[in-house]
Structures are given as structure tokens and as C-alpha cells.
C-alpha positions, 0 to 999 in steps of 0.5 A: 297887287290884288288877291284876285289878280294873284290867283288868275295865273296858272301855277307853273312850279311843277314839272308836268305841263298844265292840264287842259281843263274841262272849261277849255274843252267846253269853250272849244265846243263853239268851234265845232260849230264854227268848223261846221259852218266853214265847211258848209259855207265852202260847199255851198259857194264852191267857186274862186270867190267863195273859196277866198271868202271861206279862207279869209273867214277861216283865218279869222276863226283860227286866229281868235281860237289860237290867241285864246289858247295862248292866253289860257296857257298863262291863265288859270281856267279854274278861277271864276273870273277866267271862267267867266271870261271864257264864257263871254268869249263863247257867247261871242264865238257863237255870234261869230260862228252863226254869222259866218255863212252871211259874213259877206252879206247882211251879217258882216257887221255882226261878224266884225263886231263879235270878232273885234270884241273877242280879240280886244276884250280877251287881251284887256283881261290878260293885262288885268290878270298880269298887272303887277304880276309879270311886267314883261308879259304885261308889256307884251300884251299891251303891245298886242292890244295896240295891234288888235285895236288897229285891226279892230277898226279895220274889221268894223270898217269892213263890216260897214262897207259893201262888196269889194271894199269889205274884202280890202278892209278885212284883208288888211285887218288879217295882215296886221294880225298875222304879221304881228308875231313876226314883228314882235308887236313893235309899238312906238314908245313901247318897243318890241316883245322878245321870244323870252316874253313868250314863255309858254307851257309847250306841252299845254299848247301842243295838247290844245292844238291837237284837240283842235285837230280832233275837232276838225276831224270829228266834224269831217266824220259828222258830215260823212255820217249825216250825208250818208244817212240821207242817201240810197244804201247801195254799192256806190254810196257805200264805197264812198262812205267807206273811203271817206271814213278810212281817209279820216282814220288815215289823217288821224294816224298821220298826225297823232301816231307819232308827230303830235307826241314827238312835237309835244315832247320837243316843245316841252323841252325847248329852251325857247318854246315861244319860237316853236309855238309861234311857227309850228302851232300858230301858223303851220297848223293852219294848213293842217286844219284847213286841209281837214275842212276841205277834205270834209267838203270833198267827202260830201261831194263824193258822197252826193255826186260819186259819178262825176266831178267838175273843176271845183270838186276836183280842186277840193278832192285833191286840194284837201289831202294836199294841204293836210300833207303839206301842213304835217310835213312842215310841222314835223320838219319844224319840230323834229330837227329834220334836214328835210320834210318826211319823205313819206309826206313828200311822196304823198304830195308827188302822188297827188300831183300825178293824180291831178295831171291824170284826172282829166285824161283818164276821165276819173269820177269823183268816187275814183278820185276819192278812193285814190286820195284815200289810198295815198293817205293810207300809204303815207301813214303806213310808210311813216309807221313802218319807217319809225318802227324800223328805227330809221333816222328821222330824216330818212322817212 
């Protein structure tokens, strides 16, 4: 085993989880751009086809980020080779992010090549770093590499295709990648991985995902501020601005007041952190981050057109908070040994459903809907906060 390979992995001998390094935070800056591109793309193409395209692209962006976070869970970003690898991924991420608005147009091949290169290249680097160091984990990434090579051919084929064929190729690629962890990356001749192979540092992965939630919330606030700065300073737009800000604060509170910390403690103490990391952080955070992105789109709709709302706007204004609450409910259910999801979150979802049914009969404006959804988020945050402070058993709030 070479000296360089020995020094590429984190030292896990201590009792504290591996800290998130500055280069990891620097790497995340690319995804601030990616999240902004996704929200703007959805806003400009607020149709069923546009929503489907944005959803597919969001799944790809999240997957390349979460896979990198899994890798830096084992790699030591303070070593020069790992830093250079992350810088190369940043370059690929910039190319990928810049192509998002026209990924289903003339920049499809650029998007596909950037994505495939990031996924396959990072996995190859992991195999180099693990060679002779951790045989089980090396075989795990060898299996992952096979799955990603297969999906990469579909991504590139989709980039070369046009129209509906691109949808089909890329949807197939996503299905392969998202099914992989559930299939334990089984490969003929190489067998399948096990949960024991995924001996993640739970605290580190929890912190990384929490930081991505901050990225998404920060992008939402940036959109609110930038949009409001271009609008007349009057009571209607002022109310929309305050509602959007309070809604972002409520979303922060729902995730960070107790859920993120409890989940981090739980996964750090778990005997099988890989299982929880796969479900709670790799998959369930899709709903949380996706909900924030849709909420950012909804905030801009309310700010720009407070007096009326169409079907697409209604779906965004009500769908964003619903996705966010659903994601948090499942996340807290998974990570806190609850018999049911938090009652506060279920009540919030029920209130959003009732609001959806009442929107048309009552002829509610975009501003009225925005204020109502913000009020629901605030009530959910307050309900859970009071329930926890009164020491009610977790299943009861």
C-alpha cells in the first residue's frame, strides 16, 4: 500500500464525529448555484412538462451531491489529492449547473457528460483511495462503479437523443441509480454489498445534509430579497415579503429546532448507521430539499402576482409546504422511534389539504394563500416546540 493511499482516509479513532471541513463547504457553493438554477427553471416552466423536467434534474443534482457527501465521509478532505478531486468535482458541478435551464434542449449532452464524469470519476478515486486499505469497502465501491458505468451510458445516450427519447434514457438512468442502494449494488461475480460495509460516520453525514438544507433555505431567502428589491414598496408587496420571510423562518425551525439534532444523535449512536443514512438522509431529504425549492418558487409567485393565482401557482404555493412537511414527518418518524409521524406535521398536512379544497370556492388570492400556508408552517413549528418543551412522549406530538 502506498503512502499516499494510506493518508487519503479520515482518522476515525476518536469519539467525536469527523468535522465538516472548509473545502467541503467550498464544494457546496456550487450547489447554491444549482439550487438557484432549479428554482428559476421551474418558475420559467411552471407546467406539468416543466415540473417533470425540473424534478428529474433535481434528482440528478441531489444524487451527485449526496454521493459525494458519502465519499467525503470516508475521505480526508485535508489531504491534497482529495482536495484536488473535490475541486475537479466543483468544475464539473459548475458545468452541470450552468446547463440545467437548457438540459432538455441544446445543452443536454453537456449536462449528461458532466454528470456521468462526476459520478464515475469520484467512484474511481474512492477505489484508488481504498485499495489495500479496506477490502470490503473497496469491493462496495467496485460494485457501485459498475452500476454508475451502466447509468452513465444511459445519461450520455439521452444527451445525444432528442425529445421524448431523452426523457426515457434519463429516467432509466435515474432508476438504475436510485434502485442501486436498495439492491445493495448486486453485480454478477462481485456479489452484493451489506449494511455493515456502509460504516458511515453518522454525525458527519447528518451535518452535511443539514448544511444542504441551509443552502436551500438560503437560496429561498435570496430569491425573496432579490425579487422584493425590484417591486413597488407598498402594503401588498410588503405583506408578501414578510410572509415569505416568516415562512422561511418556520421551515428552519421545523427542521433545526429539534429534528436535526435528535436525528444526528440517533445515527451517531446506531449500531447500523448505514441503514439510517440510506433512508433518512439519502432518500427522505429529497422531499425536504425539494419542498424548499418549490416554496422559493411559490414565494416569487406571491411577490410578483399577489392579486391572483392560476392552477400552476396554486400547486406551487400549496405543494411546497406539503412536500416539506411530509419530508420532515417521515424523517423524524424514521430517526426517533415514533410509532407514527409527528401529529403536528400530520395536522399541518391536513390543514394544507383543507386549504387546497377551499382555495377555488373562496377565490383566494396568491397573497391570501401565501399568508395561510405561512400560518400553517408557524403553527406546526409552535405545536412541536411546545409539545417537546412539555416533555410529551415523542409519539404524542
